[in-house]
N, C-alpha and C positions, 0 to 999 in steps of 0.2 A: 318491330311492329307492321300489323296488318295493313296493306294499302288502302283499307276504308277509313282507317284513321283521318281526320281533316286535318288538312294542310293549313298555315297561318298566310295572311296577306295584312298588310296597312295599305289603307286606301291611298291614292296620289292626292295631294291637296294643293291648293294655289291659294295666293294673297292676292285680293283685289284692292287697289288703292281707288277710293272714290272721292268725288266731291259732290257733297250733299249741299240741297240751298239752306237746308235748317242747322244740321250738324257740322257742316262745312267738311274738312278733310278727314275723312276715316279708312279705317284698313278692316277688310273682314276675312274671314278664312272661309273656302268654298272647298268642298269633298262632292265627289260625283253621287248622287243619289241613291239611296237604298231604302229598300222595302219596309218602312217604320212599323208594318206588323210582326215583322219576324226581329226585331231589334231585340237583343238581350245584352243584360249587363255579366259581367262574369267576376270580374271583382272590382274594388276603387282603390282610390290613393290612399283612403284610411282606416285600411282593414280588414273594409267588408268582403266577402266572399259570396259565393253564388249560393243562393238557399238560404241566407241569412235571412231575418223579416228587415233589419235594419243596421246600423254603421253601427259596431260594437264600442263600448265606454270600458279603452282599454285601461288598468289599473298600472302605475306608476312602476309598480315591482315586477310585473312583465316586462314592461319596457324596459326595465334595467337588466333582467335576467336576458333578454335579447339583444341587447348590447353587450354584455360581457361574452358571449357565443358568439356575436361577430366580430368582437373585437380580438379573441381568440384565434379565429380563421386568419384574421389580418397578420396577427403575428407569426402565421406559420404553424398554430396550433393543430392537431389533427380534431376534427369536429365532434367527430361519435367519443372522443378521449382517449382512444388506445389504437398502437397501428393494428391489432388483432380485430380490432372492431371494424377499421377502415377495411381490412381483407374482407371480410365477412360480406359487407358492402359491397365490394368487387366482386366477390362470389355470387350475390343476388343479382348483380346488373348482367352479368353474364348468362343465367340463367333466363333472366328474362329476356335477353337479346335473341336466346333460340323458340322463344314463344312467338307466334304471333298473334298479337293481342289487338284488338278493335277499343281504340279509347274513345271517349264521349267528349262532344268540345268543351264541357267545362272541365274534363282532368285535362286536356291539351293546353287551355287556356293558362291554368293553376300552375302547368308543368313549365311554359312561356315565360311566365313570369319569374320562377325559380330558374330556367335557364338563363336567361336575359343578366342575371346577377353573376352569375360565375362565366359566363361569355365574353362580360366586360371587363373582366378582372377584380372582381366584385367592387365596381366604384359605381353602377349603374343598373338602376332595377325599371323594367317596363312592366307597368300596371294600369289600371284605370283601364281596363280591356272590356270595351262595348262593340256591338255592332251586330251583324247578320250572320248565322251558319246559311251558306249557299248551299242546297243541299245536291243541285245540279253539279256543281263543279267541286263539291265537299269541300270548299275554304273557307275558313273562318274570317270575314272580312272585317277588320278593326278600324275603328272608326274615333281619333283624336284621341290617341293614348298619353300615358304620362310617364314621364321618366324623371326618377328619383337619381338626384346625383350627390355621391359624397366621397371624400379622400381624405383620410387622416392625414396626410402630411400636406394638404390644401385646406384647411380650418376656414378659412377666411371664403373661400367660393361659395356662394349661396344661389340659388333659384337660377342656375345656370340653364334650366331647361326651361324657364318660366316661371310664371306666378304659381304653377301649381305643384312645383318642383319642391317637395318637403325633405328633402334631404336626406340624413341621417334618420329624422325622425320618420319619414316615410317607408326609408327602407323597414326599420325597426316595425312600424305597423304591419307592414305585410306577413313578416316572419312571426309576429305573435299569432295571428290567425292561421297562418299556412300549415295545411297539413300533407305532406309530400303522399302523392300518388306512386305508381309503379314507374308512370313515364318519367317523373322525377328521376329515380335511380337511373334509368337508363340515360337519361340525358347531359347527366352532372358529374355522373361517376367518373368519367374522362378525364375531366380537368381535377378532380381530387386525388389523382392516380398520377398526374402528371405533377402537381403540383408535391407530392410526397416525394418522387423522384427527384424534382430539382432542388428540393431541401436538402437530399442526402449527397447530391453532386456538386451544390452551389458554392462556386468558386470562382471569384475573379471572372474574365471574359467568358467561360466557360456559362456560367450562371445568365450573364446578359443576353446571350445568343440563343438559349434557352428559352428567357421569358419572350424574347422577340418572337421563336418560335410559335411558342403559345399562343402568344397575342393573334397570330395571323393564323394560327389554326381555328382558334375560339370566333373571329370574324367569319371565317366561312361556314364554321356550322350553323353559327347566326344567320347568316345568309340562307343555308340550307332550310333552319328550321320554318323563315318566313316563306319559302317555297320558291327564293326567285335569288337575282343576284343584285337586289336592292340595299342601296347605303343607308344607316340609319339618320 
């Protein structure tokens, strides 16, 4: 990836607890001020993607098909359908890695959302990406993103990250409209290859140790993508 490709950062925020003479005790989320004239929305938590006129009206059939694909991944099936196709994807990713490609802010944002799903063990997806692209620092500064959480082993856990966390439905909405760009292949292929190797040797303690190591690698990669050592 060419160094001219934007990095991603999330604005630090604080919660102010106030005593208002009319409203009483209220809490408000406060972030550093950004240039509203440069504000841009790259995707939303309802399937909207930069370039659309409005949020899409997603069909039940599309949602069901996406749910099947995501379940296959959770069960350890190969997303593309065969090992040969996964090897082909790996070759494509390695070929891209040798190229110095400059990605646009929109391509980076969409790839970051996709990457967050794999980097969190396919349990979380960061979207509703909005903010500004600071051209001077070449950093995409994200404001108030949404995190969708879903774990099929813990169906009862809902709204883990607040009211905008749509869980499984929100994750499916993202993938129904998501179109992978080259940066997606470069950032997620390592997780796919690691998952396949883990499946091939997954027995007892070795599998547990491998999963723990993969989670650590995922967290380090996610912090690197964010451009620093911040924790989510």
